[in-house]
C-alpha positions as CSV (number, residue, x, y, z in Angstrom):
1,X,-131.3,-75.0,-10.7
2,X,-130.3,-76.1,-14.2
3,X,-130.9,-74.1,-17.4
4,X,-134.6,-74.2,-18.4
5,X,-133.5,-74.8,-22.0
6,X,-131.9,-78.1,-21.3
7,X,-131.3,-80.6,-24.1
8,X,-132.7,-84.0,-23.3
9,X,-131.9,-85.5,-26.7
10,X,-129.1,-87.8,-25.5
11,X,-131.2,-89.6,-22.9
12,X,-132.5,-93.1,-23.5
13,X,-134.2,-95.7,-21.4
14,X,-131.4,-97.4,-19.4
15,X,-132.9,-100.8,-19.9
16,X,-134.2,-100.8,-23.4
17,X,-132.1,-97.9,-24.9
18,X,-135.4,-96.6,-26.4
19,X,-135.4,-92.9,-27.2
20,X,-137.1,-90.6,-24.6
21,X,-139.2,-87.6,-25.2
22,X,-140.2,-84.9,-22.7
23,X,-143.8,-85.0,-21.7
24,X,-144.4,-82.3,-19.1
25,X,-142.2,-83.2,-16.2
26,X,-141.6,-86.8,-17.4
27,X,-139.3,-88.4,-19.9
28,X,-141.2,-91.2,-21.7
29,X,-139.9,-93.9,-23.9
30,X,-141.3,-93.8,-27.4
31,X,-141.7,-97.6,-27.3
32,X,-140.9,-100.5,-25.0
33,X,-139.4,-98.5,-22.1
34,X,-140.2,-96.7,-18.9
35,X,-141.1,-93.2,-17.8
36,X,-138.8,-91.0,-15.7
37,X,-139.6,-88.0,-13.7
38,X,-137.7,-84.7,-14.2
39,X,-137.2,-82.8,-11.0
40,X,-135.8,-79.3,-11.1
41,X,-134.4,-80.1,-14.5
42,X,-132.7,-83.3,-13.3
43,X,-134.0,-86.6,-14.8
44,X,-134.4,-89.3,-12.2
45,X,-133.2,-92.7,-13.5
46,X,-132.4,-94.3,-10.1
47,X,-133.3,-98.0,-10.0
48,X,-132.9,-98.6,-6.3
49,X,-134.1,-96.8,-3.3
50,X,-131.7,-94.1,-1.9
51,X,-128.9,-95.6,0.2
52,X,-128.3,-92.5,2.2
53,X,-129.3,-92.6,5.9
54,X,-131.6,-89.9,7.4
55,X,-128.7,-87.8,8.7
56,X,-126.8,-87.8,5.4
57,X,-130.1,-86.9,3.6
58,X,-130.8,-84.0,5.9
59,X,-127.2,-82.8,5.6
60,X,-127.3,-82.8,1.8
61,X,-130.7,-81.1,1.7
62,X,-129.2,-78.4,3.9
63,X,-126.2,-78.1,1.6
64,X,-128.4,-77.5,-1.4
65,X,-130.6,-75.0,0.4
66,X,-127.6,-73.0,1.6
67,X,-126.0,-73.1,-1.8
68,X,-129.0,-71.5,-3.3
69,X,-129.2,-68.9,-0.6
70,X,-125.6,-68.1,0.1
71,X,-123.5,-69.6,-2.7
72,X,-122.1,-73.0,-3.2
73,X,-118.7,-72.4,-1.5
74,X,-120.1,-70.8,1.7
75,X,-122.6,-73.7,1.9
76,X,-119.7,-76.2,1.8
77,X,-118.0,-74.4,4.6
78,X,-121.2,-74.2,6.7
79,X,-122.1,-77.9,6.3
80,X,-118.6,-79.5,6.2
81,X,-116.4,-76.9,7.9
82,X,-115.7,-79.2,10.8
83,X,-114.1,-81.7,8.3
84,X,-111.6,-79.7,6.4
85,X,-110.6,-82.8,4.4
86,X,-114.0,-82.9,2.7
87,X,-113.9,-79.3,1.7
88,X,-110.3,-79.7,0.4
89,X,-111.3,-82.8,-1.6
90,X,-114.2,-81.0,-3.4
91,X,-112.5,-77.6,-3.9
92,X,-108.8,-78.0,-4.5
93,X,-108.3,-77.3,-8.2
94,X,-104.9,-79.1,-8.3
95,X,-106.9,-82.3,-8.0
96,X,-108.0,-81.7,-11.6
97,X,-104.5,-82.1,-13.1
98,X,-105.8,-85.3,-14.9
99,X,-107.6,-83.0,-17.3
100,X,-104.4,-82.5,-19.1
101,X,-104.4,-86.1,-20.1
102,X,-107.8,-86.0,-21.7
103,X,-108.4,-85.6,-25.5
104,X,-110.7,-82.6,-24.8
105,X,-111.6,-79.9,-27.4
106,X,-114.2,-77.2,-27.5
107,X,-116.3,-79.6,-29.6
108,X,-116.1,-82.5,-27.1
109,X,-119.3,-83.9,-25.7
110,X,-118.5,-85.4,-22.3
111,X,-120.1,-87.8,-19.8
112,X,-118.9,-87.6,-16.2
113,X,-120.0,-90.6,-14.2
114,X,-120.1,-89.8,-10.5
115,X,-119.6,-86.1,-10.4
116,X,-120.2,-86.0,-6.6
117,X,-120.4,-82.4,-5.5
118,X,-119.3,-81.1,-8.9
119,X,-115.6,-80.9,-8.0
120,X,-114.6,-81.4,-11.7
121,X,-117.8,-80.8,-13.6
122,X,-117.5,-77.0,-14.2
123,X,-113.8,-77.4,-15.1
124,X,-114.7,-80.1,-17.7
125,X,-117.5,-77.8,-19.0
126,X,-115.0,-74.9,-19.5
127,X,-113.1,-77.0,-22.0
128,X,-115.9,-78.9,-23.7
129,X,-119.0,-78.3,-25.8
130,X,-121.2,-80.0,-23.2
131,X,-121.0,-82.1,-20.1
132,X,-123.6,-84.6,-18.9
133,X,-123.2,-85.8,-15.3
134,X,-124.7,-89.0,-13.9
135,X,-124.8,-89.2,-10.1
136,X,-126.2,-91.9,-7.9
137,X,-127.0,-89.5,-5.0
138,X,-129.9,-87.2,-6.2
139,X,-129.1,-84.4,-3.8
140,X,-125.5,-84.4,-4.8
141,X,-126.7,-84.0,-8.4
142,X,-128.8,-81.0,-7.3
143,X,-125.8,-79.4,-5.6
144,X,-123.5,-80.0,-8.6
145,X,-126.1,-78.4,-10.9
146,X,-126.4,-75.4,-8.7
147,X,-122.6,-75.1,-8.4
148,X,-122.2,-75.2,-12.2
149,X,-125.0,-72.6,-12.6
150,X,-123.3,-70.2,-10.2
151,X,-120.0,-70.7,-12.2
152,X,-121.8,-69.8,-15.4
153,X,-121.7,-73.2,-17.0
154,X,-125.0,-73.5,-18.9
155,X,-123.6,-76.4,-21.0
156,X,-123.9,-78.9,-18.0
157,X,-126.8,-81.4,-17.8
158,X,-127.1,-83.4,-14.6
159,X,-129.1,-86.6,-14.1
160,X,-129.6,-88.9,-11.1
161,X,-129.1,-92.6,-12.0
162,X,-126.5,-95.3,-12.8
163,X,-127.0,-97.1,-9.5
164,X,-127.5,-100.3,-11.4
165,X,-124.6,-99.5,-13.7
166,X,-126.9,-99.1,-16.7
167,X,-126.5,-95.7,-18.5
168,X,-129.5,-93.7,-19.6
169,X,-128.0,-92.4,-22.8
170,X,-128.3,-93.3,-26.5
171,X,-125.6,-95.3,-28.3
172,X,-122.7,-93.3,-29.6
173,X,-123.5,-90.1,-27.7
174,X,-120.1,-89.0,-26.3
175,X,-116.6,-88.2,-27.3
176,X,-115.3,-88.8,-23.8
177,X,-116.4,-90.5,-20.6
178,X,-114.8,-89.7,-17.2
179,X,-115.0,-92.3,-14.5
180,X,-112.8,-90.9,-11.7
181,X,-112.6,-92.8,-8.4
182,X,-116.0,-94.4,-8.9
183,X,-115.4,-97.8,-10.5
184,X,-114.3,-99.6,-7.2
185,X,-117.6,-98.7,-5.6
186,X,-120.0,-98.9,-8.6
187,X,-121.7,-102.2,-7.6
188,X,-122.5,-101.1,-4.0
189,X,-126.3,-101.2,-4.5
190,X,-126.5,-104.2,-6.8
191,X,-126.5,-106.7,-4.0
192,X,-128.1,-109.6,-6.0
193,X,-125.3,-109.6,-8.6
194,X,-121.6,-110.2,-8.3
195,X,-119.5,-107.1,-8.2
196,X,-117.3,-108.3,-11.1
197,X,-120.3,-108.8,-13.3
198,X,-121.7,-105.3,-12.5
199,X,-118.3,-103.7,-13.2
200,X,-118.1,-105.4,-16.5
201,X,-121.6,-104.2,-17.4
202,X,-120.6,-100.6,-16.6
203,X,-117.5,-100.8,-18.9
204,X,-119.6,-102.3,-21.7
205,X,-122.2,-99.6,-21.2
206,X,-119.5,-96.9,-21.4
207,X,-118.2,-98.4,-24.6
208,X,-121.8,-98.4,-26.0
209,X,-122.4,-94.7,-25.3
210,X,-119.1,-93.6,-26.7
211,X,-118.8,-92.5,-30.3
212,X,-116.4,-94.6,-32.4
213,X,-112.9,-93.4,-31.6
214,X,-114.1,-91.9,-28.3
215,X,-112.1,-92.3,-25.1
216,X,-112.6,-93.4,-21.5
217,X,-110.6,-92.0,-18.6
218,X,-110.8,-94.4,-15.7
219,X,-109.0,-93.8,-12.4
220,X,-109.4,-96.3,-9.5
221,X,-107.5,-97.8,-6.6
222,X,-104.9,-100.5,-7.1
223,X,-105.4,-104.0,-5.7
224,X,-101.7,-104.4,-5.1
225,X,-100.9,-100.8,-3.9
226,X,-97.9,-100.8,-1.6
227,X,-100.1,-99.6,1.3
228,X,-102.3,-102.7,0.9
229,X,-99.4,-105.0,0.6
230,X,-97.9,-103.5,3.8
231,X,-101.0,-104.4,5.8
232,X,-103.1,-101.3,6.0
233,X,-106.7,-102.2,6.8
234,X,-108.6,-102.2,3.5
235,X,-112.0,-100.4,3.5
236,X,-113.0,-102.2,0.3
237,X,-112.8,-105.5,2.3
238,X,-114.5,-104.2,5.4
239,X,-111.2,-103.4,7.2
240,X,-109.4,-106.7,6.5
241,X,-105.6,-106.2,6.6
242,X,-104.0,-107.0,3.2
243,X,-107.7,-107.3,2.0
244,X,-107.7,-106.7,-1.7
245,X,-104.2,-108.2,-2.2
246,X,-105.4,-111.5,-0.8
247,X,-106.6,-114.2,-3.2
248,X,-110.3,-113.4,-3.9
249,X,-111.7,-116.4,-2.1
250,X,-109.6,-115.8,1.0
251,X,-110.6,-112.1,1.1
252,X,-114.3,-113.0,0.7
253,X,-114.0,-115.5,3.5
254,X,-112.3,-112.9,5.8
255,X,-115.1,-110.4,5.0
256,X,-117.8,-113.0,5.9
257,X,-116.1,-113.8,9.2
258,X,-116.5,-110.1,10.1
259,X,-120.2,-110.5,9.6
260,X,-120.6,-109.0,6.1
261,X,-122.3,-110.6,3.2
262,X,-119.7,-109.4,0.8
263,X,-116.9,-106.9,0.3
264,X,-117.7,-103.2,-0.1
265,X,-115.9,-102.7,-3.3
266,X,-113.7,-104.6,-5.8
267,X,-110.2,-103.5,-6.8
268,X,-108.1,-104.8,-9.7
269,X,-104.5,-105.1,-10.5
270,X,-102.9,-103.1,-13.3
271,X,-102.9,-106.1,-15.7
272,X,-106.3,-107.3,-14.6
273,X,-107.9,-103.9,-15.3
274,X,-106.2,-103.6,-18.6
275,X,-107.6,-107.0,-19.6
276,X,-111.0,-106.0,-18.4
277,X,-111.0,-102.9,-20.5
278,X,-110.1,-104.9,-23.6
279,X,-112.7,-107.5,-22.8
280,X,-115.3,-104.6,-22.7
281,X,-114.4,-103.5,-26.2
282,X,-111.7,-100.9,-25.7
283,X,-108.3,-100.7,-27.5
284,X,-105.2,-98.5,-27.3
285,X,-105.2,-98.8,-23.5
286,X,-102.6,-96.4,-21.9
287,X,-101.9,-96.2,-18.2
288,X,-100.3,-93.5,-15.9
289,X,-98.7,-93.3,-12.5
290,X,-100.2,-90.5,-10.4
291,X,-97.8,-89.1,-7.9
292,X,-97.5,-88.7,-5.0
293,X,-100.9,-90.3,-4.9
294,X,-104.0,-90.4,-7.1
295,X,-106.4,-88.4,-4.9
296,X,-104.1,-85.3,-4.8
297,X,-101.8,-85.8,-7.7
298,X,-99.0,-83.5,-8.7
299,X,-97.7,-85.5,-11.7
300,X,-99.0,-88.1,-14.2
301,X,-96.2,-90.2,-15.5
302,X,-96.8,-92.7,-18.4
303,X,-96.2,-96.2,-17.1
304,X,-93.2,-97.0,-19.2
305,X,-89.8,-97.5,-17.7
306,X,-88.1,-94.6,-19.5
307,X,-90.7,-92.1,-18.5
308,X,-90.6,-93.3,-14.9
309,X,-86.8,-93.1,-14.7
310,X,-87.0,-89.5,-16.1
311,X,-89.6,-88.5,-13.6
312,X,-87.6,-89.9,-10.7
313,X,-84.8,-87.5,-11.7
314,X,-87.1,-84.4,-11.3
315,X,-86.3,-82.2,-8.3
316,X,-88.7,-82.8,-5.4
317,X,-90.4,-85.7,-7.1
318,X,-92.4,-87.6,-4.4
319,X,-93.2,-91.3,-4.7
320,X,-95.9,-92.3,-2.3
321,X,-98.8,-91.0,-0.1
322,X,-97.3,-91.9,3.3
323,X,-93.9,-92.1,4.9
324,X,-93.7,-95.9,4.5
325,X,-94.6,-96.0,0.9
326,X,-92.3,-93.0,0.1
327,X,-89.5,-95.1,1.5
328,X,-90.3,-98.2,-0.4
329,X,-91.5,-97.0,-3.8
330,X,-88.1,-95.6,-4.9
331,X,-86.7,-99.1,-4.5
332,X,-89.2,-100.6,-7.0
333,X,-87.6,-101.1,-10.4
334,X,-89.1,-98.8,-13.0
335,X,-90.7,-101.6,-15.1
336,X,-92.6,-102.8,-12.1
337,X,-93.9,-99.5,-10.7
338,X,-97.3,-99.8,-12.5
339,X,-98.1,-102.9,-10.4
340,X,-97.7,-101.2,-7.0
341,X,-98.9,-97.6,-7.5
342,X,-101.6,-96.3,-5.1
343,X,-104.1,-95.9,-8.0
344,X,-104.5,-96.9,-11.6
345,X,-105.2,-94.3,-14.3
346,X,-106.2,-95.5,-17.7
347,X,-107.0,-93.8,-21.0
348,X,-108.8,-96.3,-23.3
349,X,-110.3,-95.8,-26.8
350,X,-113.4,-97.3,-28.4
351,X,-112.4,-98.7,-31.8
352,X,-113.2,-96.4,-34.7
């Protein structure tokens, strides 16, 4: 459970941005907004019904229960031990190497959108003044809160919400927002709106809750990643080969022919995402190449030709997540690498 002395001052109604005050176990808007339950110290801002099926819900509830009884790490092994890839994904500290890119100081107030099972939350909290985490799966928020508590991080504040890509925080609340491998999926539950419109809303919301001069770290998959261009079935397009790399209209048609109303997620090209960030109000947009691949990176290389050439001269430098891409990526000219990387990592700044 979270610290009983939690600070709720940064929360605001996600639709009206009205200030909220704690009234018993409910956060209420002072005027023109809603009321939101607080369960085990975790405010509940979810707009849609939970998307988890009964089996997943039961699994997560067991995970939280075991974490409180036996510890968060034994709980992971007990629940997910048969799938070592999941345990590795949420425990391997090397995955947090992107933290070295962030403008973090002991005074930083951070928002992490999509903390999942808390794989980075405690690490962020060890370097910052405070970390707020916003998670669309309420039981994952409960586990992440327990994990942080057991790691002695009492400067972490978890909330469940953001499933409609509206943020329950006041304007200008944070120095840094972290959006790591979430953006491509963020509109999953907003089925009555276009994915592109929802993604744009999220970026504008992030710009709103950042302080002037604050930064966004955004990591997502690349529409034109080599593996997609080489015909690997694309899970963002319901398994369509070459899916995200196809013209949008053609990818959408292929998804519908497979019996789906729309694609599962939306990927962008390097230049497309850079333009979207600027459209959302950001400036000083920098990008990085995560190698060998963005889920388990060993290096982050600035996406300029000189830095890429220098990195390629490093002993043991690996370029690609699979044998095929490791063969092809070294042939890509340095100025073009940014367009074909597996993932896109951006650091963008709200104007001061």
